C-alpha positions as CSV (number, residue, x, y, z in Angstrom):
1,M,-107.0,0.0,2.6
2,V,-105.6,3.3,1.4
3,L,-102.8,3.6,4.0
4,P,-101.2,0.2,3.1
5,L,-101.3,1.2,-0.6
6,M,-99.7,4.6,0.3
7,F,-97.0,2.8,2.3
8,L,-96.4,0.4,-0.6
9,T,-96.1,3.3,-3.1
10,G,-93.7,5.2,-0.9
11,M,-91.5,2.1,-0.3
12,V,-91.4,1.3,-4.0
13,L,-90.5,4.9,-4.8
14,V,-87.7,5.1,-2.3
15,D,-86.3,1.6,-3.2
16,T,-86.4,2.5,-6.9
17,L,-84.5,5.8,-6.3
18,N,-82.0,3.9,-4.0
19,G,-81.4,1.3,-6.7
20,L,-80.9,4.0,-9.4
21,F,-78.6,6.0,-7.2
22,M,-76.5,2.9,-6.3
23,A,-76.3,1.9,-10.0
24,W,-75.2,5.4,-10.8
25,L,-72.6,5.5,-8.0
26,Y,-71.1,2.1,-9.0
27,G,-71.2,3.3,-12.7
28,Q,-69.0,6.3,-11.7
29,S,-66.2,4.0,-10.6
30,S,-63.5,3.8,-13.2
31,N,-61.5,1.0,-11.7
32,S,-61.7,-2.0,-9.3
33,M,-60.1,-0.1,-6.4
34,Q,-62.7,2.7,-6.6
35,R,-65.6,0.1,-6.8
36,L,-64.2,-1.7,-3.8
37,Y,-63.9,1.6,-1.9
38,F,-67.5,2.5,-2.7
39,N,-68.6,-0.9,-1.7
40,I,-66.9,-0.7,1.7
41,V,-68.2,2.8,2.4
42,L,-71.8,2.1,1.5
43,T,-71.8,-1.3,3.3
44,G,-70.4,0.3,6.4
45,S,-73.1,3.1,6.1
46,T,-75.8,0.4,5.8
47,A,-74.5,-1.5,8.8
48,A,-74.4,1.7,10.9
49,I,-78.0,2.6,9.9
50,A,-79.2,-0.9,10.7
51,L,-77.6,-0.8,14.2
52,F,-79.1,2.7,14.8
53,I,-82.6,1.6,13.8
54,G,-82.3,-1.5,16.0
55,L,-81.1,0.5,18.9
56,L,-84.0,3.0,18.5
57,E,-86.5,0.2,18.4
58,I,-85.1,-1.5,21.5
59,L,-85.0,1.8,23.4
60,G,-88.6,2.5,22.2
61,V,-89.8,-0.7,23.7
62,F,-88.1,0.2,27.0
63,A,-89.4,3.7,26.9
64,T,-93.0,2.6,26.5
65,W,-92.9,-0.2,29.0
66,E,-94.8,1.0,32.0
67,G,-93.3,-1.4,34.5
68,L,-89.8,0.1,34.1
69,G,-90.9,3.6,35.0
70,L,-88.4,5.3,32.7
71,H,-89.0,9.1,32.7
72,G,-87.0,12.1,31.7
73,G,-85.9,14.0,28.7
74,F,-84.0,11.2,27.0
75,W,-86.9,8.8,27.3
76,S,-89.4,11.4,26.1
77,W,-87.2,12.0,23.1
78,I,-87.1,8.3,22.4
79,R,-90.9,8.1,22.6
80,L,-91.2,11.1,20.3
81,I,-88.9,9.5,17.7
82,N,-90.8,6.2,17.8
83,D,-94.1,8.1,17.3
84,D,-92.7,10.0,14.3
85,F,-90.6,7.4,12.6
86,E,-90.9,9.1,9.2
87,L,-88.3,11.7,10.5
88,V,-85.9,8.8,11.0
89,G,-86.5,7.8,7.3
90,L,-85.7,11.3,6.1
91,M,-82.5,11.2,8.3
92,I,-81.5,7.9,6.8
93,I,-82.0,9.2,3.2
94,S,-79.9,12.3,4.0
95,F,-77.3,10.2,5.7
96,F,-76.9,7.9,2.6
97,L,-76.7,10.9,0.3
98,T,-74.1,12.6,2.5
99,S,-72.0,9.4,2.8
100,A,-72.1,8.7,-0.9
101,T,-71.1,12.3,-1.7
102,L,-68.3,12.1,0.8
103,A,-67.1,8.8,-0.7
104,I,-67.0,10.4,-4.1
105,C,-65.2,13.5,-2.9
106,C,-62.7,11.7,-0.7
107,Y,-61.7,9.0,-3.1
108,R,-59.3,11.1,-5.0
109,R,-57.8,12.4,-1.8
110,I,-57.3,8.9,-0.4
111,F,-56.1,7.3,-3.6
112,P,-54.4,10.0,-5.7
113,E,-53.6,9.0,-9.3
114,D,-50.0,10.2,-9.1
115,R,-49.1,7.9,-6.2
116,S,-47.2,4.8,-7.2
117,G,-49.4,2.5,-5.1
118,G,-48.4,0.8,-1.9
119,T,-48.6,-2.8,-1.0
120,V,-52.1,-2.4,0.5
121,R,-53.4,-1.0,-2.8
122,E,-51.8,-3.8,-4.8
123,D,-53.1,-6.5,-2.5
124,L,-56.6,-5.1,-2.7
125,L,-56.4,-4.9,-6.5
126,R,-55.3,-8.6,-6.7
127,Y,-58.1,-9.5,-4.3
128,V,-60.7,-7.8,-6.5
129,E,-59.3,-9.2,-9.7
130,R,-59.4,-12.8,-8.4
131,G,-63.1,-12.3,-7.6
132,D,-63.0,-14.2,-4.3
133,F,-65.2,-11.7,-2.6
134,I,-69.0,-11.6,-2.6
135,D,-70.3,-8.6,-4.6
136,R,-73.6,-7.5,-3.1
137,S,-73.9,-4.3,-5.1
138,G,-76.6,-5.8,-7.4
139,V,-74.9,-4.2,-10.4
């Protein structure tokens, strides 16, 4: 009964830290364009991670299926990753931290303040101000 409690505690800790980090990140946005940019970057990162995890799980099923007879370095590596999935969790946390840091650092380079604003920027701002999109940020 201790292992499920430890898992629960770890998940609560990581989810709480993730929620605090996301609230902080969205709080850093000073305008609608920046908030939309962060939303796009983090949603894309989440989708990429979900596809990566799904691919690892499917490849893990194939790697451990005896009837297929899959051997070699790649399949040994897949078996190793599926046996030590906590390493994947650490990689995911570092990926999110890196992508959020890059989003913060690259925002000013992509949308400089002195630029007059093109049609894409104006269209995105009108889209955000109308509120027709679904905001899944939780903030």
